[in-house]
Rosetta silent file (secondary structure, phi, psi, omega in degrees, C-alpha in Angstrom):
SEQUENCE: XXXXXXXXXXXXXXXXXXXXXXXXXXXXXXXXXXXXXXXXXXXXXXXXXXXXXXXXXXXXXXXXXXXXXXXXXX
SCORE:     score description
SCORE:     0.000 S_00000001
   1 L     0.000  -37.852 -177.453   61.808  109.118  117.672 S_00000001
   2 H   -67.709  -34.618  176.437   62.511  111.919  115.339 S_00000001
   3 H   -63.578  -35.075 -177.659   63.638  114.126  118.295 S_00000001
   4 H   -73.453  -42.475  174.272   66.060  111.497  119.345 S_00000001
   5 H   -62.235  -36.186  172.626   67.539  111.259  115.842 S_00000001
   6 H   -62.802  -44.774  177.332   67.854  114.950  115.655 S_00000001
   7 H   -65.387  -31.814  176.219   69.667  115.005  118.989 S_00000001
   8 H   -63.895  -50.434  178.624   71.926  112.300  117.800 S_00000001
   9 H   -59.916  -49.415 -176.588   72.769  114.242  114.693 S_00000001
  10 H   -78.724  -43.677 -171.548   73.268  117.515  116.399 S_00000001
  11 H   -88.165  -20.071 -176.376   74.786  116.518  119.698 S_00000001
  12 H  -115.126  -44.214 -176.186   76.876  113.504  118.916 S_00000001
  13 H   -79.807  -34.323 -178.109   77.802  113.479  115.303 S_00000001
  14 L   -90.796   -5.623 -177.529   78.630  117.085  114.736 S_00000001
  15 L   -87.406    1.053  173.851   80.584  117.771  117.798 S_00000001
  16 L    75.278   11.619 -171.411   83.538  115.796  116.517 S_00000001
  17 L   -86.896  163.175 -176.651   83.879  113.646  119.684 S_00000001
  18 L   -87.443  170.404  175.124   85.079  110.114  119.747 S_00000001
  19 L    59.177   39.392  177.034   83.066  107.007  120.764 S_00000001
  20 H   -56.659  -37.096  179.029   79.869  108.167  119.121 S_00000001
  21 H   -57.771  -56.977 -174.399   78.356  104.685  119.106 S_00000001
  22 H   -64.105  -37.804  177.865   78.810  104.256  122.837 S_00000001
  23 H   -59.999  -48.250  177.959   77.471  107.764  123.597 S_00000001
  24 H   -61.242  -41.951  177.007   74.343  107.200  121.568 S_00000001
  25 H   -64.331  -40.110  177.059   73.647  103.822  123.018 S_00000001
  26 H   -66.648  -39.479  178.077   74.063  105.141  126.550 S_00000001
  27 H   -59.154  -50.480 -176.544   71.700  108.133  125.767 S_00000001
  28 H   -69.695  -40.034  179.236   68.990  105.873  124.445 S_00000001
  29 H   -61.521  -43.415  176.018   69.458  103.263  127.115 S_00000001
  30 H   -59.035  -41.748  179.275   69.049  105.853  129.739 S_00000001
  31 H   -62.686  -54.491 -179.730   65.779  107.129  128.210 S_00000001
  32 H   -54.860  -40.821  179.731   64.512  103.603  128.058 S_00000001
  33 H   -71.459  -38.867  175.838   65.373  102.717  131.628 S_00000001
  34 H   -65.000  -42.143  179.577   63.922  105.983  132.997 S_00000001
  35 H   -66.530  -36.056  178.689   60.671  105.393  131.149 S_00000001
  36 H   -71.964  -39.660  174.150   60.446  101.823  132.591 S_00000001
  37 H   -63.609  -35.730 -178.947   61.175  103.139  136.115 S_00000001
  38 H   -66.108  -44.255  179.596   58.581  105.778  135.575 S_00000001
  39 H   -68.648  -31.687  178.445   55.958  103.223  134.634 S_00000001
  40 L   -93.244    4.615 -177.922   56.898  100.945  137.514 S_00000001
  41 L    52.510   40.689 -177.042   57.057  103.830  139.994 S_00000001
  42 L    84.007   -1.389  179.596   60.685  103.025  140.754 S_00000001
  43 L   -76.167  110.267 -174.983   60.268   99.414  141.202 S_00000001
  44 H   -64.599  -42.709 -176.473   63.463   97.932  139.718 S_00000001
  45 H   -66.286  -46.201  173.136   62.178   94.410  139.469 S_00000001
  46 H   -59.760  -42.670  177.245   59.137   95.498  137.562 S_00000001
  47 H   -60.001  -43.558 -176.840   61.202   97.879  135.421 S_00000001
  48 H   -62.442  -45.007 -179.587   63.548   94.981  134.595 S_00000001
  49 H   -64.922  -36.254  175.516   60.579   92.818  133.512 S_00000001
  50 H   -62.047  -39.603 -179.445   59.325   95.628  131.243 S_00000001
  51 H   -84.437  -13.702  179.303   62.617   95.880  129.619 S_00000001
  52 L    80.394   28.897  176.077   63.230   92.156  129.381 S_00000001
  53 L  -113.294  160.725  167.882   66.360   92.325  131.593 S_00000001
  54 L   -67.629  141.652 -176.986   67.588   90.600  134.535 S_00000001
  55 H   -57.726  -39.190 -179.320   67.220   92.834  137.740 S_00000001
  56 H   -60.543  -45.300  176.684   70.982   92.626  138.403 S_00000001
  57 H   -53.853  -51.521  179.668   71.602   93.829  134.850 S_00000001
  58 H   -59.817  -44.408 -176.878   69.202   96.705  135.343 S_00000001
  59 H   -61.252  -43.484  176.654   70.693   97.650  138.652 S_00000001
  60 H   -65.797  -33.793  174.989   74.165   97.818  137.098 S_00000001
  61 H   -66.962  -36.057 -175.301   72.917   99.934  134.240 S_00000001
  62 H   -70.036  -42.004 -177.019   71.050  102.311  136.642 S_00000001
  63 H   -73.024  -37.612  179.949   74.357  102.723  138.580 S_00000001
  64 H   -66.534  -35.243 -173.883   76.546  103.115  135.441 S_00000001
  65 L   -93.287    1.504 -179.053   74.141  105.754  134.029 S_00000001
  66 L    53.082   51.667 -176.870   73.733  107.556  137.373 S_00000001
  67 L   -93.384  128.691 -179.937   69.955  107.263  137.390 S_00000001
  68 L   -88.361  101.859 -178.438   68.270  108.399  140.646 S_00000001
  69 H   -71.295  -24.760  178.686   65.639  105.713  141.120 S_00000001
  70 H   -58.880  -30.380 -174.514   64.183  107.563  144.107 S_00000001
  71 H   -73.756  -10.059 -179.382   62.734  110.263  141.958 S_00000001
  72 H  -104.815   -2.648  178.100   60.388  107.773  140.332 S_00000001
  73 L   -85.954  141.474 -179.549   59.048  106.323  143.624 S_00000001
  74 L   -96.817    0.000    0.000   55.776  107.520  144.940 S_00000001
């Protein structure tokens, strides 16, 4: 968690960019989704259950965040 907070401080707050909140949320959301996909070996239904999301919601987030689900499949 400390690494994430340091990255937020260095990469998002100090670069003077707009929409810091949206960038930080997308960054953390991507990490969470990738970890769930890793644990579920790319099974999106299982990953959605881990995260407490509807599978359609997860699918939309995967698409929005450009996550390659295939790299998690065995």
